[in-house]
A tleap script that builds the chain and sets N, CA, C and O, in Angstrom:
source leaprc.protein.ff14SB
mol = sequence {
  NMET PRO SER ALA ARG ARG LEU SER GLY ASN
  LEU GLU ILE ALA ALA LYS LYS ARG ARG ALA
  GLU GLY LEU GLN SER SER GLY SER ASP LEU
  GLU ARG LYS TYR TRP PRO ALA LEU ALA LEU
  PHE ALA VAL LEU GLY LEU LEU GLY TRP PHE
  THR ILE GLY GLU GLY ALA VAL THR VAL PHE
  GLY ARG PRO VAL GLU ILE ARG LEU VAL ALA
  LEU LEU VAL ILE GLY SER PHE ALA LEU ARG
  THR ALA LEU ALA ARG GLN ALA ASP ARG ILE
  ARG HIE GLY GLY ASP GLY GLN ASP ARG ASP
  CHIE
}
set mol.1.N position { -4.172 -77.215 75.274 }
set mol.1.CA position { -3.428 -76.065 74.800 }
set mol.1.C position { -2.232 -75.830 75.691 }
set mol.1.O position { -2.330 -75.923 76.915 }
set mol.2.N position { -1.107 -75.526 75.082 }
set mol.2.CA position { 0.073 -75.255 75.888 }
set mol.2.C position { -0.086 -73.918 76.614 }
set mol.2.O position { -0.757 -73.001 76.140 }
set mol.3.N position { 0.535 -73.846 77.739 }
set mol.3.CA position { 0.444 -72.620 78.510 }
set mol.3.C position { 1.340 -71.559 77.854 }
set mol.3.O position { 2.212 -71.876 77.044 }
set mol.4.N position { 1.107 -70.319 78.217 }
set mol.4.CA position { 1.896 -69.183 77.668 }
set mol.4.C position { 3.365 -69.337 78.040 }
set mol.4.O position { 4.247 -69.064 77.225 }
set mol.5.N position { 3.629 -69.775 79.272 }
set mol.5.CA position { 5.020 -69.918 79.740 }
set mol.5.C position { 5.739 -70.987 78.937 }
set mol.5.O position { 6.902 -70.824 78.570 }
set mol.6.N position { 5.050 -72.065 78.673 }
set mol.6.CA position { 5.673 -73.182 77.908 }
set mol.6.C position { 5.929 -72.739 76.466 }
set mol.6.O position { 6.983 -73.029 75.901 }
set mol.7.N position { 4.965 -72.038 75.877 }
set mol.7.CA position { 5.116 -71.538 74.494 }
set mol.7.C position { 6.249 -70.547 74.424 }
set mol.7.O position { 7.024 -70.588 73.469 }
set mol.8.N position { 6.385 -69.662 75.382 }
set mol.8.CA position { 7.469 -68.672 75.435 }
set mol.8.C position { 8.817 -69.388 75.535 }
set mol.8.O position { 9.775 -69.003 74.866 }
set mol.9.N position { 8.890 -70.405 76.352 }
set mol.9.CA position { 10.104 -71.185 76.513 }
set mol.9.C position { 10.507 -71.867 75.208 }
set mol.9.O position { 11.687 -71.908 74.860 }
set mol.10.N position { 9.511 -72.405 74.486 }
set mol.10.CA position { 9.767 -73.071 73.216 }
set mol.10.C position { 10.287 -72.069 72.183 }
set mol.10.O position { 11.196 -72.383 71.415 }
set mol.11.N position { 9.717 -70.879 72.167 }
set mol.11.CA position { 10.167 -69.854 71.234 }
set mol.11.C position { 11.632 -69.443 71.535 }
set mol.11.O position { 12.426 -69.232 70.619 }
set mol.12.N position { 11.958 -69.339 72.799 }
set mol.12.CA position { 13.310 -68.966 73.177 }
set mol.12.C position { 14.303 -70.031 72.790 }
set mol.12.O position { 15.401 -69.725 72.324 }
set mol.13.N position { 13.924 -71.294 72.982 }
set mol.13.CA position { 14.779 -72.407 72.596 }
set mol.13.C position { 15.016 -72.425 71.079 }
set mol.13.O position { 16.135 -72.661 70.622 }
set mol.14.N position { 13.964 -72.175 70.315 }
set mol.14.CA position { 14.048 -72.166 68.865 }
set mol.14.C position { 14.958 -71.015 68.395 }
set mol.14.O position { 15.743 -71.180 67.461 }
set mol.15.N position { 14.845 -69.877 69.039 }
set mol.15.CA position { 15.694 -68.747 68.671 }
set mol.15.C position { 17.151 -69.058 68.969 }
set mol.15.O position { 18.029 -68.707 68.181 }
set mol.16.N position { 17.422 -69.704 70.084 }
set mol.16.CA position { 18.802 -70.054 70.405 }
set mol.16.C position { 19.359 -71.055 69.402 }
set mol.16.O position { 20.527 -70.964 69.025 }
set mol.17.N position { 18.535 -72.013 68.964 }
set mol.17.CA position { 18.966 -72.965 67.987 }
set mol.17.C position { 19.344 -72.304 66.663 }
set mol.17.O position { 20.365 -72.629 66.057 }
set mol.18.N position { 18.491 -71.360 66.227 }
set mol.18.CA position { 18.740 -70.658 64.973 }
set mol.18.C position { 20.087 -69.885 65.042 }
set mol.18.O position { 20.869 -69.875 64.092 }
set mol.19.N position { 20.313 -69.250 66.192 }
set mol.19.CA position { 21.578 -68.507 66.318 }
set mol.19.C position { 22.748 -69.473 66.340 }
set mol.19.O position { 23.793 -69.191 65.752 }
set mol.20.N position { 22.591 -70.606 67.008 }
set mol.20.CA position { 23.673 -71.578 67.111 }
set mol.20.C position { 23.971 -72.198 65.755 }
set mol.20.O position { 25.132 -72.457 65.437 }
set mol.21.N position { 22.964 -72.435 64.968 }
set mol.21.CA position { 23.162 -73.057 63.648 }
set mol.21.C position { 23.526 -72.032 62.579 }
set mol.21.O position { 23.869 -72.420 61.462 }
set mol.22.N position { 23.465 -70.777 62.876 }
set mol.22.CA position { 23.826 -69.778 61.883 }
set mol.22.C position { 22.776 -69.571 60.804 }
set mol.22.O position { 23.109 -69.226 59.670 }
set mol.23.N position { 21.543 -69.773 61.141 }
set mol.23.CA position { 20.474 -69.620 60.162 }
set mol.23.C position { 19.859 -68.230 60.173 }
set mol.23.O position { 18.644 -68.071 60.053 }
set mol.24.N position { 20.711 -67.233 60.319 }
set mol.24.CA position { 20.249 -65.864 60.326 }
set mol.24.C position { 19.828 -65.498 58.894 }
set mol.24.O position { 20.360 -66.039 57.925 }
set mol.25.N position { 18.879 -64.586 58.779 }
set mol.25.CA position { 18.416 -64.190 57.437 }
set mol.25.C position { 19.521 -63.390 56.717 }
set mol.25.O position { 20.318 -62.686 57.336 }
set mol.26.N position { 19.525 -63.530 55.430 }
set mol.26.CA position { 20.529 -62.768 54.666 }
set mol.26.C position { 20.022 -61.350 54.472 }
set mol.26.O position { 18.860 -61.151 54.118 }
set mol.27.N position { 20.870 -60.372 54.698 }
set mol.27.CA position { 20.485 -58.980 54.578 }
set mol.27.C position { 19.820 -58.477 55.825 }
set mol.27.O position { 19.463 -59.245 56.718 }
set mol.28.N position { 19.658 -57.181 55.874 }
set mol.28.CA position { 19.016 -56.602 57.032 }
set mol.28.C position { 17.501 -56.704 56.882 }
set mol.28.O position { 16.982 -57.034 55.816 }
set mol.29.N position { 16.813 -56.412 57.976 }
set mol.29.CA position { 15.336 -56.463 57.921 }
set mol.29.C position { 14.797 -55.438 56.954 }
set mol.29.O position { 13.805 -55.698 56.274 }
set mol.30.N position { 15.423 -54.281 56.875 }
set mol.30.CA position { 14.950 -53.266 55.917 }
set mol.30.C position { 15.040 -53.759 54.480 }
set mol.30.O position { 14.118 -53.548 53.691 }
set mol.31.N position { 16.155 -54.418 54.132 }
set mol.31.CA position { 16.313 -54.918 52.780 }
set mol.31.C position { 15.249 -55.979 52.456 }
set mol.31.O position { 14.695 -56.005 51.358 }
set mol.32.N position { 14.985 -56.829 53.413 }
set mol.32.CA position { 14.026 -57.929 53.228 }
set mol.32.C position { 12.620 -57.392 53.103 }
set mol.32.O position { 11.823 -57.969 52.364 }
set mol.33.N position { 12.273 -56.314 53.790 }
set mol.33.CA position { 10.908 -55.786 53.816 }
set mol.33.C position { 10.641 -54.686 52.815 }
set mol.33.O position { 9.502 -54.237 52.685 }
set mol.34.N position { 11.668 -54.240 52.102 }
set mol.34.CA position { 11.541 -53.070 51.239 }
set mol.34.C position { 10.535 -53.261 50.096 }
set mol.34.O position { 9.600 -52.472 49.959 }
set mol.35.N position { 10.716 -54.278 49.294 }
set mol.35.CA position { 9.843 -54.466 48.138 }
set mol.35.C position { 8.405 -54.779 48.514 }
set mol.35.O position { 7.488 -54.228 47.906 }
set mol.36.N position { 8.171 -55.660 49.514 }
set mol.36.CA position { 6.758 -55.824 49.920 }
set mol.36.C position { 6.120 -54.526 50.431 }
set mol.36.O position { 4.933 -54.289 50.211 }
set mol.37.N position { 6.904 -53.695 51.108 }
set mol.37.CA position { 6.376 -52.441 51.613 }
set mol.37.C position { 5.991 -51.536 50.453 }
set mol.37.O position { 4.924 -50.922 50.476 }
set mol.38.N position { 6.855 -51.444 49.427 }
set mol.38.CA position { 6.512 -50.608 48.265 }
set mol.38.C position { 5.282 -51.126 47.531 }
set mol.38.O position { 4.445 -50.353 47.065 }
set mol.39.N position { 5.190 -52.454 47.437 }
set mol.39.CA position { 3.989 -53.033 46.797 }
set mol.39.C position { 2.721 -52.708 47.580 }
set mol.39.O position { 1.678 -52.439 46.985 }
set mol.40.N position { 2.802 -52.731 48.894 }
set mol.40.CA position { 1.658 -52.371 49.714 }
set mol.40.C position { 1.319 -50.904 49.572 }
set mol.40.O position { 0.137 -50.561 49.552 }
set mol.41.N position { 2.301 -50.021 49.472 }
set mol.41.CA position { 2.051 -48.628 49.251 }
set mol.41.C position { 1.331 -48.415 47.903 }
set mol.41.O position { 0.429 -47.584 47.799 }
set mol.42.N position { 1.739 -49.173 46.886 }
set mol.42.CA position { 1.082 -49.081 45.566 }
set mol.42.C position { -0.374 -49.523 45.648 }
set mol.42.O position { -1.264 -48.900 45.068 }
set mol.43.N position { -0.600 -50.637 46.397 }
set mol.43.CA position { -1.985 -51.099 46.561 }
set mol.43.C position { -2.820 -50.067 47.304 }
set mol.43.O position { -3.960 -49.795 46.929 }
set mol.44.N position { -2.248 -49.491 48.359 }
set mol.44.CA position { -2.965 -48.426 49.087 }
set mol.44.C position { -3.284 -47.230 48.189 }
set mol.44.O position { -4.371 -46.657 48.263 }
set mol.45.N position { -2.328 -46.868 47.349 }
set mol.45.CA position { -2.546 -45.766 46.415 }
set mol.45.C position { -3.671 -46.083 45.458 }
set mol.45.O position { -4.513 -45.221 45.204 }
set mol.46.N position { -3.718 -47.277 44.921 }
set mol.46.CA position { -4.783 -47.659 44.024 }
set mol.46.C position { -6.141 -47.702 44.730 }
set mol.46.O position { -7.148 -47.246 44.190 }
set mol.47.N position { -6.149 -48.251 45.932 }
set mol.47.CA position { -7.400 -48.290 46.692 }
set mol.47.C position { -7.886 -46.872 46.998 }
set mol.47.O position { -9.074 -46.570 46.885 }
set mol.48.N position { -6.950 -46.014 47.384 }
set mol.48.CA position { -7.330 -44.645 47.655 }
set mol.48.C position { -7.877 -43.930 46.440 }
set mol.48.O position { -8.859 -43.192 46.530 }
set mol.49.N position { -7.220 -44.158 45.266 }
set mol.49.CA position { -7.644 -43.516 44.059 }
set mol.49.C position { -9.066 -43.930 43.650 }
set mol.49.O position { -9.865 -43.090 43.236 }
set mol.50.N position { -9.374 -45.214 43.767 }
set mol.50.CA position { -10.663 -45.709 43.300 }
set mol.50.C position { -11.776 -45.586 44.333 }
set mol.50.O position { -12.951 -45.685 43.980 }
set mol.51.N position { -11.439 -45.377 45.575 }
set mol.51.CA position { -12.481 -45.288 46.594 }
set mol.51.C position { -12.813 -43.859 47.043 }
set mol.51.O position { -13.907 -43.608 47.549 }
set mol.52.N position { -11.892 -42.944 46.862 }
set mol.52.CA position { -12.167 -41.564 47.253 }
set mol.52.C position { -12.883 -40.864 46.109 }
set mol.52.O position { -12.513 -40.999 44.943 }
set mol.53.N position { -13.911 -40.117 46.471 }
set mol.53.CA position { -14.695 -39.411 45.459 }
set mol.53.C position { -13.925 -38.333 44.755 }
set mol.53.O position { -12.756 -38.087 45.052 }
set mol.54.N position { -14.600 -37.676 43.797 }
set mol.54.CA position { -13.951 -36.676 42.963 }
set mol.54.C position { -14.114 -35.274 43.546 }
set mol.54.O position { -14.246 -34.308 42.794 }
set mol.55.N position { -14.106 -35.152 44.833 }
set mol.55.CA position { -14.207 -33.826 45.461 }
set mol.55.C position { -12.915 -33.054 45.310 }
set mol.55.O position { -11.888 -33.579 44.881 }
set mol.56.N position { -13.009 -31.756 45.687 }
set mol.56.CA position { -11.818 -30.917 45.597 }
set mol.56.C position { -11.710 -30.110 46.887 }
set mol.56.O position { -12.722 -29.769 47.500 }
set mol.57.N position { -10.510 -29.814 47.285 }
set mol.57.CA position { -10.236 -28.944 48.421 }
set mol.57.C position { -9.403 -27.773 47.897 }
set mol.57.O position { -8.700 -27.873 46.891 }
set mol.58.N position { -9.515 -26.669 48.619 }
set mol.58.CA position { -8.790 -25.452 48.226 }
set mol.58.C position { -7.473 -25.430 49.009 }
set mol.58.O position { -7.453 -25.462 50.239 }
set mol.59.N position { -6.376 -25.375 48.245 }
set mol.59.CA position { -5.038 -25.274 48.821 }
set mol.59.C position { -4.384 -24.037 48.234 }
set mol.59.O position { -4.185 -23.952 47.022 }
set mol.60.N position { -4.051 -23.086 49.080 }
set mol.60.CA position { -3.449 -21.793 48.662 }
set mol.60.C position { -4.300 -21.125 47.553 }
set mol.60.O position { -3.768 -20.549 46.605 }
set mol.61.N position { -5.618 -21.221 47.703 }
set mol.61.CA position { -6.538 -20.545 46.802 }
set mol.61.C position { -6.775 -21.269 45.476 }
set mol.61.O position { -7.421 -20.724 44.581 }
set mol.62.N position { -6.267 -22.470 45.347 }
set mol.62.CA position { -6.463 -23.250 44.123 }
set mol.62.C position { -7.139 -24.578 44.455 }
set mol.62.O position { -6.799 -25.204 45.460 }
set mol.63.N position { -8.095 -25.021 43.627 }
set mol.63.CA position { -8.736 -26.313 43.891 }
set mol.63.C position { -7.809 -27.474 43.558 }
set mol.63.O position { -7.186 -27.510 42.497 }
set mol.64.N position { -7.734 -28.407 44.472 }
set mol.64.CA position { -6.921 -29.627 44.288 }
set mol.64.C position { -7.795 -30.823 44.565 }
set mol.64.O position { -8.536 -30.849 45.548 }
set mol.65.N position { -7.708 -31.844 43.673 }
set mol.65.CA position { -8.515 -33.074 43.865 }
set mol.65.C position { -8.101 -33.720 45.144 }
set mol.65.O position { -6.911 -33.825 45.441 }
set mol.66.N position { -9.094 -34.166 45.928 }
set mol.66.CA position { -8.814 -34.784 47.203 }
set mol.66.C position { -8.060 -36.107 46.997 }
set mol.66.O position { -7.319 -36.550 47.874 }
set mol.67.N position { -8.259 -36.726 45.835 }
set mol.67.CA position { -7.524 -37.974 45.519 }
set mol.67.C position { -6.023 -37.724 45.525 }
set mol.67.O position { -5.245 -38.548 46.007 }
set mol.68.N position { -5.632 -36.588 44.989 }
set mol.68.CA position { -4.219 -36.270 44.912 }
set mol.68.C position { -3.616 -36.038 46.310 }
set mol.68.O position { -2.443 -36.332 46.540 }
set mol.69.N position { -4.413 -35.518 47.219 }
set mol.69.CA position { -3.932 -35.318 48.580 }
set mol.69.C position { -3.660 -36.690 49.242 }
set mol.69.O position { -2.657 -36.871 49.932 }
set mol.70.N position { -4.556 -37.623 49.018 }
set mol.70.CA position { -4.325 -38.993 49.576 }
set mol.70.C position { -3.103 -39.612 48.948 }
set mol.70.O position { -2.306 -40.224 49.659 }
set mol.71.N position { -2.912 -39.477 47.607 }
set mol.71.CA position { -1.732 -40.011 46.979 }
set mol.71.C position { -0.457 -39.351 47.480 }
set mol.71.O position { 0.583 -40.002 47.585 }
set mol.72.N position { -0.534 -38.078 47.786 }
set mol.72.CA position { 0.624 -37.343 48.299 }
set mol.72.C position { 1.032 -37.911 49.658 }
set mol.72.O position { 2.219 -38.103 49.922 }
set mol.73.N position { 0.075 -38.172 50.497 }
set mol.73.CA position { 0.353 -38.720 51.842 }
set mol.73.C position { 0.986 -40.127 51.716 }
set mol.73.O position { 1.998 -40.414 52.356 }
set mol.74.N position { 0.391 -40.982 50.897 }
set mol.74.CA position { 0.901 -42.346 50.719 }
set mol.74.C position { 2.279 -42.302 50.049 }
set mol.74.O position { 3.168 -43.076 50.402 }
set mol.75.N position { 2.449 -41.412 49.100 }
set mol.75.CA position { 3.733 -41.235 48.436 }
set mol.75.C position { 4.820 -40.762 49.366 }
set mol.75.O position { 5.981 -41.143 49.221 }
set mol.76.N position { 4.443 -39.918 50.337 }
set mol.76.CA position { 5.434 -39.442 51.295 }
set mol.76.C position { 5.934 -40.614 52.185 }
set mol.76.O position { 7.112 -40.680 52.536 }
set mol.77.N position { 5.024 -41.516 52.530 }
set mol.77.CA position { 5.450 -42.683 53.278 }
set mol.77.C position { 6.351 -43.601 52.450 }
set mol.77.O position { 7.309 -44.171 52.973 }
set mol.78.N position { 6.042 -43.741 51.164 }
set mol.78.CA position { 6.905 -44.542 50.291 }
set mol.78.C position { 8.296 -43.901 50.168 }
set mol.78.O position { 9.311 -44.596 50.197 }
set mol.79.N position { 8.329 -42.590 50.032 }
set mol.79.CA position { 9.608 -41.900 49.982 }
set mol.79.C position { 10.405 -42.067 51.266 }
set mol.79.O position { 11.621 -42.254 51.232 }
set mol.80.N position { 9.722 -41.999 52.383 }
set mol.80.CA position { 10.376 -42.190 53.677 }
set mol.80.C position { 10.970 -43.590 53.774 }
set mol.80.O position { 12.069 -43.771 54.299 }
set mol.81.N position { 10.236 -44.581 53.265 }
set mol.81.CA position { 10.738 -45.968 53.264 }
set mol.81.C position { 11.989 -46.077 52.399 }
set mol.81.O position { 12.963 -46.722 52.789 }
set mol.82.N position { 11.962 -45.454 51.238 }
set mol.82.CA position { 13.139 -45.531 50.327 }
set mol.82.C position { 14.317 -44.837 50.949 }
set mol.82.O position { 15.440 -45.329 50.837 }
set mol.83.N position { 14.110 -43.708 51.604 }
set mol.83.CA position { 15.202 -42.985 52.251 }
set mol.83.C position { 15.782 -43.770 53.420 }
set mol.83.O position { 16.994 -43.770 53.636 }
set mol.84.N position { 14.911 -44.441 54.175 }
set mol.84.CA position { 15.381 -45.252 55.303 }
set mol.84.C position { 16.219 -46.429 54.779 }
set mol.84.O position { 17.230 -46.773 55.391 }
set mol.85.N position { 15.834 -47.032 53.698 }
set mol.85.CA position { 16.617 -48.110 53.112 }
set mol.85.C position { 17.995 -47.621 52.671 }
set mol.85.O position { 19.011 -48.272 52.916 }
set mol.86.N position { 18.005 -46.471 52.021 }
set mol.86.CA position { 19.290 -45.913 51.523 }
set mol.86.C position { 20.173 -45.529 52.719 }
set mol.86.O position { 21.383 -45.748 52.677 }
set mol.87.N position { 19.596 -44.966 53.770 }
set mol.87.CA position { 20.392 -44.615 54.941 }
set mol.87.C position { 20.960 -45.878 55.598 }
set mol.87.O position { 22.092 -45.874 56.083 }
set mol.88.N position { 20.184 -46.937 55.613 }
set mol.88.CA position { 20.678 -48.227 56.190 }
set mol.88.C position { 21.821 -48.753 55.382 }
set mol.88.O position { 22.779 -49.279 55.949 }
set mol.89.N position { 21.761 -48.631 54.049 }
set mol.89.CA position { 22.841 -49.065 53.220 }
set mol.89.C position { 24.130 -48.291 53.470 }
set mol.89.O position { 25.225 -48.847 53.553 }
set mol.90.N position { 23.941 -46.967 53.586 }
set mol.90.CA position { 25.102 -46.110 53.852 }
set mol.90.C position { 25.719 -46.432 55.194 }
set mol.90.O position { 26.937 -46.550 55.322 }
set mol.91.N position { 24.842 -46.576 56.218 }
set mol.91.CA position { 25.359 -46.916 57.568 }
set mol.91.C position { 26.154 -48.203 57.588 }
set mol.91.O position { 27.141 -48.304 58.317 }
set mol.92.N position { 25.747 -49.192 56.801 }
set mol.92.CA position { 26.400 -50.467 56.804 }
set mol.92.C position { 27.493 -50.600 55.737 }
set mol.92.O position { 28.023 -51.691 55.524 }
set mol.93.N position { 27.829 -49.490 55.067 }
set mol.93.CA position { 29.005 -49.466 54.204 }
set mol.93.C position { 28.809 -49.999 52.797 }
set mol.93.O position { 29.803 -50.227 52.108 }
set mol.94.N position { 27.631 -50.204 52.346 }
set mol.94.CA position { 27.444 -50.673 50.971 }
set mol.94.C position { 26.209 -50.032 50.388 }
set mol.94.O position { 25.246 -49.732 51.093 }
set mol.95.N position { 26.256 -49.820 49.049 }
set mol.95.CA position { 25.127 -49.206 48.394 }
set mol.95.C position { 24.381 -50.218 47.544 }
set mol.95.O position { 23.427 -49.844 46.862 }
set mol.96.N position { 24.774 -51.479 47.556 }
set mol.96.CA position { 24.087 -52.495 46.815 }
set mol.96.C position { 24.411 -52.602 45.356 }
set mol.96.O position { 23.838 -53.431 44.649 }
set mol.97.N position { 25.336 -51.764 44.885 }
set mol.97.CA position { 25.720 -51.797 43.503 }
set mol.97.C position { 27.082 -52.430 43.353 }
set mol.97.O position { 27.908 -52.371 44.263 }
set mol.98.N position { 27.318 -53.036 42.200 }
set mol.98.CA position { 28.567 -53.719 41.939 }
set mol.98.C position { 29.614 -52.654 41.608 }
set mol.98.O position { 29.415 -51.860 40.690 }
set mol.99.N position { 30.703 -52.631 42.331 }
set mol.99.CA position { 31.782 -51.621 42.136 }
set mol.99.C position { 32.661 -51.917 40.927 }
set mol.99.O position { 33.439 -51.052 40.524 }
set mol.100.N position { 32.569 -53.116 40.326 }
set mol.100.CA position { 33.436 -53.481 39.230 }
set mol.100.C position { 33.025 -52.804 37.929 }
set mol.100.O position { 33.858 -52.649 37.035 }
set mol.101.N position { 31.776 -52.401 37.798 }
set mol.101.CA position { 31.286 -51.847 36.521 }
set mol.101.C position { 31.190 -50.369 36.582 }
set mol.101.O position { 30.797 -49.735 35.602 }
savepdb mol mol.pdb
quit
C-alpha cells in the first residue's frame, strides 16, 4: 500500500497537470451539482412521505400532518439550493438564458 505522503504527492501532481492542460470543469460547482441535489431532495421527500406515520401535530391550534412538516423542511433546503444557484449566476454576470430571444 502506498503511504499517505506518497498518495498526497500524487494527488497534487495530478491537480497541477489538470490545471496545466486546461481540463477544468465547465461551469461552476453549483451548476454542476444543482440537478443531482434536487433529485436527491425529491428522493428524500418521497422517503419521508412513505416512512413517516400518519400522525398529526398541533400548529397554532390546528392539526397538521407530520408528513407535511418533514416535506416543508426538505422543501426549504431545496429552495435554499435554488436560491444559491440563482445568486451564483447573478454574481458571475449571467442568468443562463439566451439573450437573443
